[in-house]
N, C-alpha and C positions, 0 to 999 in steps of 0.2 A: 850739792845744791847750786844750782844755776845762780852764779851773782849779780845775773842782771833779771832776775824773775821777780816784781815787785811783791808778788801774793806770797813767794818763799818767806820773804824778808818779813810781811806782815803775819804771817802764820807763825814763826819764828816768835816773833815779838808777843804774841799771844800766848805761845807756849811759856816763855820767859817770864812773863808777869806773875803767871801761876806758882812760879819757883820764887817771886818775890826779887827778882835778879833786875831790878828797875834801869840801870845804868846799860846793859845790855839791851833791856827792852826798848828804850829810849834810842838806841842807837839803830835797832833793826826798823823801828817805825820811820826814824829819819830816812833811812835807807829807801824803804817802801816808797815814801812821799818824793824823794829825790828821782827816782826810776818812774812814778807812775804821775809826776804832775800833781798839783792840788787835788788833794782827795778828801772830802768832808770825812768819811769814815775812819780812814788812818790817822787824819787831824784829832778828830775827838778821842781816839785812843792813844796816842800821843799825849795829850792834855792829860787824860787821867791818869797814864804813867808818870808823869810829872808830879800832878797831884798826891799820888799814894807814895810817891818816894820824898815828899816833902817840898817839892820846888814848886811852890805856889805861884811865884811871879812867871814862871816860866808856862806853868798851868794854864794861867789867866791869858797869855799872851797867844797860846795855842787855842785854847776854848775861844779866843776872839777870831782867829783862822777859820775854826770851822763855822762860826755864827757867819763871818762873811761870807764864806761858800755858801751857805746855807739859805741865807737873805738874798745873795744875788743869782743863785742857780735853783733854789728849791731842791725838792726831793729828786726831781729829774736829774738836777746836776751831781747831787751826792751818786745817785745809780750811774750816772757816765763816768763820773771818778773810779767807781768800782771796776767798770767794764775797762778802763785803759790799765788797770793792774794785770799788765800779761808781759810776758818776755820782749825786751828791746833787743832786736837781733842786728848784730854789728854790719 
């Protein structure tokens, strides 16, 4: 896996949440956010991962981040965040 490809980290996080591997899921979603910038889609999935793992306080923070992105940028901003999830070449 290309370590600089945000979508790969996001998809791996999606697979790991299905296996209930929440710590690994959270790490992959955080890496996807690091690589793609503020991204509402990944932020909401990160918040969900925190919530199902019992980390409610962290979930609320990330749900707040997601809502801030949505309120500020709307659905177009969410779509732009998804489109930024591409490899960052050195």
